[in-house]
KEPARO-107344 format. One record per residue (C-alpha): residue number from 1; chain; x, y, z. Coordinates in pm, whole numbers. Example, Ala and Ser with C-alpha at 12.3 -4.5 7.8 and 13.67 -1.06 7.14 Angstrom:
2
> nr	kette	px	py	pz
> 1	A	1230	-450	780
> 2	A	1367	-106	714
END
This chain:
414
> nr	kette	px	py	pz
> 1	A	-443	-1303	466
> 2	A	-440	-1365	94
> 3	A	-617	-1147	-156
> 4	A	-842	-1323	-405
> 5	A	-1003	-1109	-672
> 6	A	-1052	-737	-698
> 7	A	-931	-510	-423
> 8	A	-1197	-453	-156
> 9	A	-1430	-716	-309
> 10	A	-1373	-1015	-88
> 11	A	-1672	-1155	88
> 12	A	-1684	-987	427
> 13	A	-1844	-1281	601
> 14	A	-1541	-1501	526
> 15	A	-1298	-1253	675
> 16	A	-1426	-1188	1026
> 17	A	-1457	-1411	1330
> 18	A	-1776	-1607	1367
> 19	A	-1857	-1413	1680
> 20	A	-1887	-1089	1487
> 21	A	-2264	-1056	1497
> 22	A	-2283	-1111	1872
> 23	A	-2013	-863	1972
> 24	A	-2075	-579	1730
> 25	A	-2186	-253	1888
> 26	A	-2303	28	1666
> 27	A	-2298	401	1702
> 28	A	-2626	511	1854
> 29	A	-2693	793	1610
> 30	A	-2697	754	1233
> 31	A	-2516	1050	1082
> 32	A	-2571	1122	715
> 33	A	-2630	812	508
> 34	A	-2400	583	707
> 35	A	-2351	527	1079
> 36	A	-2021	375	1184
> 37	A	-1957	115	1451
> 38	A	-1823	249	1779
> 39	A	-1451	301	1811
> 40	A	-1448	19	2065
> 41	A	-1601	-219	1813
> 42	A	-1359	-120	1538
> 43	A	-1063	-171	1770
> 44	A	-1192	-509	1886
> 45	A	-1251	-648	1539
> 46	A	-939	-500	1384
> 47	A	-724	-631	1668
> 48	A	-864	-976	1593
> 49	A	-778	-932	1226
> 50	A	-427	-818	1313
> 51	A	-356	-1137	1505
> 52	A	-285	-1305	1172
> 53	A	-86	-1010	1036
> 54	A	285	-931	1044
> 55	A	238	-565	952
> 56	A	462	-360	1182
> 57	A	249	-45	1160
> 58	A	-89	38	1011
> 59	A	-338	324	1019
> 60	A	-691	298	876
> 61	A	-950	576	881
> 62	A	-1307	615	762
> 63	A	-1511	933	762
> 64	A	-1859	1016	640
> 65	A	-2000	1323	475
> 66	A	-2105	1475	806
> 67	A	-1771	1428	972
> 68	A	-1827	1119	1186
> 69	A	-1505	920	1178
> 70	A	-1337	612	1316
> 71	A	-968	529	1301
> 72	A	-762	223	1377
> 73	A	-391	234	1456
> 74	A	-157	-51	1539
> 75	A	218	-92	1574
> 76	A	519	133	1611
> 77	A	589	430	1385
> 78	A	959	341	1387
> 79	A	944	-34	1356
> 80	A	1232	-127	1585
> 81	A	1160	137	1850
> 82	A	886	194	2103
> 83	A	631	459	2009
> 84	A	285	388	1875
> 85	A	192	501	1526
> 86	A	-87	761	1515
> 87	A	-301	934	1255
> 88	A	-59	1229	1272
> 89	A	249	1033	1173
> 90	A	385	1105	827
> 91	A	385	852	543
> 92	A	526	859	193
> 93	A	206	847	-11
> 94	A	364	807	-356
> 95	A	95	796	-629
> 96	A	-174	933	-401
> 97	A	14	1255	-483
> 98	A	-150	1234	-826
> 99	A	-485	1327	-673
> 100	A	-344	1651	-531
> 101	A	-180	1736	-863
> 102	A	-508	1664	-1043
> 103	A	-692	1897	-807
> 104	A	-439	2171	-879
> 105	A	-493	2127	-1253
> 106	A	-870	2141	-1215
> 107	A	-837	2463	-1016
> 108	A	-661	2614	-1317
> 109	A	-944	2491	-1539
> 110	A	-1193	2661	-1308
> 111	A	-994	2985	-1338
> 112	A	-1009	2957	-1718
> 113	A	-630	2940	-1743
> 114	A	-654	2617	-1943
> 115	A	-921	2390	-2087
> 116	A	-937	2015	-2045
> 117	A	-923	1964	-2420
> 118	A	-679	2239	-2513
> 119	A	-374	2148	-2720
> 120	A	-78	2184	-2481
> 121	A	187	2210	-2752
> 122	A	249	2583	-2706
> 123	A	259	2566	-2326
> 124	A	467	2248	-2302
> 125	A	665	2238	-2629
> 126	A	924	2011	-2468
> 127	A	646	1756	-2410
> 128	A	489	1799	-2753
> 129	A	825	1728	-2917
> 130	A	849	1379	-2769
> 131	A	794	1117	-3041
> 132	A	541	835	-3051
> 133	A	655	479	-3117
> 134	A	495	332	-3430
> 135	A	608	-4	-3564
> 136	A	906	17	-3332
> 137	A	1019	353	-3470
> 138	A	988	693	-3294
> 139	A	791	934	-3513
> 140	A	622	1269	-3464
> 141	A	278	1227	-3311
> 142	A	-35	1317	-3502
> 143	A	-276	1385	-3215
> 144	A	-200	1679	-2985
> 145	A	-178	1601	-2613
> 146	A	-448	1759	-2397
> 147	A	-482	1809	-2023
> 148	A	-765	1557	-2010
> 149	A	-537	1295	-2163
> 150	A	-261	1371	-1913
> 151	A	-504	1347	-1622
> 152	A	-639	1012	-1742
> 153	A	-320	833	-1853
> 154	A	-436	828	-2214
> 155	A	-152	1046	-2345
> 156	A	75	753	-2430
> 157	A	337	828	-2164
> 158	A	433	533	-1945
> 159	A	673	425	-1674
> 160	A	959	183	-1725
> 161	A	781	-39	-1472
> 162	A	445	-34	-1653
> 163	A	569	-74	-2012
> 164	A	792	-358	-2131
> 165	A	894	-152	-2433
> 166	A	1003	138	-2212
> 167	A	1184	-91	-1970
> 168	A	1401	-208	-2261
> 169	A	1429	127	-2438
> 170	A	1784	230	-2526
> 171	A	1824	594	-2421
> 172	A	2164	634	-2586
> 173	A	2149	966	-2771
> 174	A	1792	1029	-2658
> 175	A	1757	1406	-2621
> 176	A	1398	1440	-2506
> 177	A	1259	1518	-2159
> 178	A	1073	1187	-2133
> 179	A	1069	845	-2293
> 180	A	867	803	-2615
> 181	A	491	778	-2601
> 182	A	363	429	-2670
> 183	A	54	528	-2870
> 184	A	-121	832	-3012
> 185	A	-285	1038	-2741
> 186	A	-645	945	-2670
> 187	A	-624	595	-2818
> 188	A	-519	384	-2519
> 189	A	-451	367	-2146
> 190	A	-103	342	-1995
> 191	A	-27	437	-1637
> 192	A	280	656	-1639
> 193	A	439	998	-1628
> 194	A	138	1196	-1750
> 195	A	87	1353	-1407
> 196	A	450	1466	-1405
> 197	A	368	1671	-1712
> 198	A	49	1790	-1545
> 199	A	260	1919	-1258
> 200	A	488	2105	-1497
> 201	A	179	2260	-1654
> 202	A	55	2378	-1314
> 203	A	393	2535	-1241
> 204	A	406	2713	-1577
> 205	A	53	2848	-1564
> 206	A	63	2951	-1198
> 207	A	418	3082	-1187
> 208	A	478	2883	-867
> 209	A	660	2563	-785
> 210	A	432	2280	-676
> 211	A	521	2300	-307
> 212	A	423	2666	-300
> 213	A	110	2610	-510
> 214	A	-16	2319	-299
> 215	A	44	2510	25
> 216	A	-135	2820	-106
> 217	A	-435	2663	-274
> 218	A	-488	2311	-139
> 219	A	-301	2178	163
> 220	A	-267	2513	337
> 221	A	-635	2616	318
> 222	A	-743	2267	429
> 223	A	-514	2272	731
> 224	A	-304	1982	600
> 225	A	0	2092	798
> 226	A	187	1762	757
> 227	A	164	1732	378
> 228	A	483	1835	199
> 229	A	734	1743	-67
> 230	A	1005	1865	172
> 231	A	897	1781	525
> 232	A	1000	2063	761
> 233	A	1275	1974	1007
> 234	A	1032	2019	1296
> 235	A	814	1737	1159
> 236	A	1075	1487	1040
> 237	A	1058	1298	1369
> 238	A	706	1190	1270
> 239	A	811	1015	946
> 240	A	743	642	976
> 241	A	964	350	879
> 242	A	940	185	538
> 243	A	1060	-147	403
> 244	A	1023	-433	156
> 245	A	924	-798	126
> 246	A	1126	-882	-185
> 247	A	1007	-862	-544
> 248	A	763	-1150	-500
> 249	A	620	-1013	-174
> 250	A	688	-1340	5
> 251	A	1009	-1257	186
> 252	A	1034	-1147	550
> 253	A	962	-778	594
> 254	A	1284	-578	628
> 255	A	1322	-209	703
> 256	A	1500	38	474
> 257	A	1782	222	653
> 258	A	1700	580	549
> 259	A	1376	678	717
> 260	A	1430	1053	703
> 261	A	1525	1219	370
> 262	A	1865	1384	373
> 263	A	1834	1611	70
> 264	A	1611	1906	-10
> 265	A	1401	1847	-321
> 266	A	1393	2131	-573
> 267	A	1238	1943	-866
> 268	A	912	1815	-725
> 269	A	756	1486	-831
> 270	A	390	1559	-915
> 271	A	316	1189	-961
> 272	A	453	1051	-638
> 273	A	661	1282	-422
> 274	A	438	1388	-133
> 275	A	457	1299	232
> 276	A	130	1320	426
> 277	A	-35	1204	744
> 278	A	-351	992	754
> 279	A	-528	1275	935
> 280	A	-426	1523	665
> 281	A	-523	1306	371
> 282	A	-856	1227	534
> 283	A	-931	1600	539
> 284	A	-871	1608	164
> 285	A	-1098	1307	109
> 286	A	-1369	1459	328
> 287	A	-1344	1784	134
> 288	A	-1400	1601	-194
> 289	A	-1678	1391	-41
> 290	A	-1846	1720	49
> 291	A	-1825	1845	-308
> 292	A	-1500	2039	-276
> 293	A	-1546	2224	51
> 294	A	-1461	2168	416
> 295	A	-1495	2387	724
> 296	A	-1588	2691	519
> 297	A	-1301	2644	272
> 298	A	-1377	2559	-90
> 299	A	-1098	2429	-314
> 300	A	-1316	2308	-604
> 301	A	-1672	2363	-717
> 302	A	-1925	2086	-672
> 303	A	-1959	2057	-1049
> 304	A	-1584	2009	-1089
> 305	A	-1578	1730	-831
> 306	A	-1869	1570	-1015
> 307	A	-1673	1593	-1341
> 308	A	-1375	1427	-1175
> 309	A	-1589	1129	-1072
> 310	A	-1724	1066	-1422
> 311	A	-1574	843	-1691
> 312	A	-1316	1053	-1875
> 313	A	-1180	789	-2112
> 314	A	-1493	694	-2304
> 315	A	-1462	358	-2475
> 316	A	-1092	323	-2399
> 317	A	-1047	15	-2180
> 318	A	-815	-35	-1886
> 319	A	-689	-368	-2013
> 320	A	-402	-498	-1802
> 321	A	-424	-864	-1906
> 322	A	-96	-842	-2095
> 323	A	50	-549	-1904
> 324	A	408	-537	-1779
> 325	A	476	-497	-1408
> 326	A	841	-430	-1333
> 327	A	1027	-410	-1001
> 328	A	800	-375	-698
> 329	A	547	-156	-875
> 330	A	294	-156	-1018
> 331	A	113	-487	-1042
> 332	A	-248	-379	-1084
> 333	A	-392	-729	-1114
> 334	A	-685	-756	-875
> 335	A	-684	-379	-835
> 336	A	-809	-281	-1181
> 337	A	-1055	-470	-1400
> 338	A	-1190	-428	-1751
> 339	A	-1509	-286	-1604
> 340	A	-1325	2	-1439
> 341	A	-1281	345	-1591
> 342	A	-1065	644	-1514
> 343	A	-1189	976	-1385
> 344	A	-966	1269	-1291
> 345	A	-730	1183	-1008
> 346	A	-850	828	-957
> 347	A	-993	509	-1101
> 348	A	-1368	444	-1100
> 349	A	-1501	112	-969
> 350	A	-1818	31	-1161
> 351	A	-1911	-267	-944
> 352	A	-2074	-292	-603
> 353	A	-1872	-481	-342
> 354	A	-2005	-772	-142
> 355	A	-1995	-564	175
> 356	A	-2194	-278	24
> 357	A	-1961	-21	-127
> 358	A	-2150	128	-421
> 359	A	-2072	127	-791
> 360	A	-1916	456	-893
> 361	A	-1673	461	-602
> 362	A	-1343	627	-690
> 363	A	-1016	486	-561
> 364	A	-642	473	-591
> 365	A	-325	413	-391
> 366	A	46	462	-346
> 367	A	339	232	-419
> 368	A	412	151	-54
> 369	A	66	10	10
> 370	A	-145	307	100
> 371	A	-494	316	-52
> 372	A	-806	532	-47
> 373	A	-1158	537	-182
> 374	A	-1456	771	-181
> 375	A	-1802	617	-206
> 376	A	-2009	922	-292
> 377	A	-2335	726	-304
> 378	A	-2291	601	53
> 379	A	-2126	917	181
> 380	A	-1811	737	299
> 381	A	-1439	791	242
> 382	A	-1177	553	376
> 383	A	-802	501	355
> 384	A	-528	277	488
> 385	A	-157	343	534
> 386	A	135	101	551
> 387	A	490	147	417
> 388	A	645	-136	221
> 389	A	675	-286	-125
> 390	A	568	-466	-338
> 391	A	256	-269	-420
> 392	A	-90	-426	-404
> 393	A	18	-668	-134
> 394	A	-253	-884	27
> 395	A	-139	-815	383
> 396	A	-260	-457	340
> 397	A	-534	-491	80
> 398	A	-690	-778	274
> 399	A	-682	-576	595
> 400	A	-840	-281	415
> 401	A	-1117	-512	298
> 402	A	-1178	-616	656
> 403	A	-1178	-259	783
> 404	A	-1422	-159	508
> 405	A	-1647	-453	587
> 406	A	-1665	-344	950
> 407	A	-1747	13	851
> 408	A	-2020	-79	604
> 409	A	-2176	-344	828
> 410	A	-2313	-79	1063
> 411	A	-2533	72	795
> 412	A	-2688	-267	727
> 413	A	-2816	-283	1083
> 414	A	-2983	61	1098
END
């Protein structure tokens, strides 16, 4: 199913069978602001949607503020073997890692170990030393880099696959810890390595590596037992297959040979290195939906979560009209628009979808086509998990639209 327009914004009525209104059964009790359809209904409608899909494995979950949830699973966890994928299987979540790293940074802000607008030059001198490109020449930057700028991709740091200049940059003799910044901090938006530097900041200020910090202060307290940089040997059997469709996304889906990592990571990737299960990540989303607490555990204050959901980039625009999208990541066209802003840990959708998701919803995803959103106004969080490139592929984004349409349709009938 092809994607047309912004992610999650396709007209729901064009995506479901005509018999939808006659077969839909809704949950009998409205919990919180949004009741969900029954699990039977979700399975029925999603199975119909999957008839036109070649996805080998998919998991989609929605949960509301009061804990009512529905999940849809389809396919085999290991594509060429029998064994159904479940919500407890483990996926590479790539840039969804950035949300966890952002939470860690905000915990340090809450503990007064750092301020959002503090100059980080003394704490991360190796970062502060990295030049800015001006008129094609690397020069010393004028504006200091702050934590807020790192968390919002306004520091000037990019990826080689999001910046044409960086993709062509000659690193011969380059002695710095990262590629040059593309603009003065605070003056533009460029998706890149800013969260890698945020992770280094967390490690320096906490005295812990990220794996230890996350387990102690985030994933451990929330019972996210399947969320790791280094998946324990006892859990590796649950890691799902991954693959690719070619650079253009139009080739037959083929599986990568190495499903299970063979090396132990010691330098953790704060911007994209985590493995997690759909069940685990849903606990994190539910915690944030509830203002930073879940099952008696609080990882952030309500005011901090509120801060994270607000526009943090001011008048800076997320203009990707002339952006560069290298390799299989990250083509944001249809995912980000000029009307969007960036919060802390996610983008902010300032439009209401045709199926009812409210303006102010926060969202993001991972390179291998996993995506999440939290609609605070409606009290709903949802996510979908597949494992292939290229990113932002319509087979997954279209299916997520359909799943979301099913979820939101129940509230319209209360």
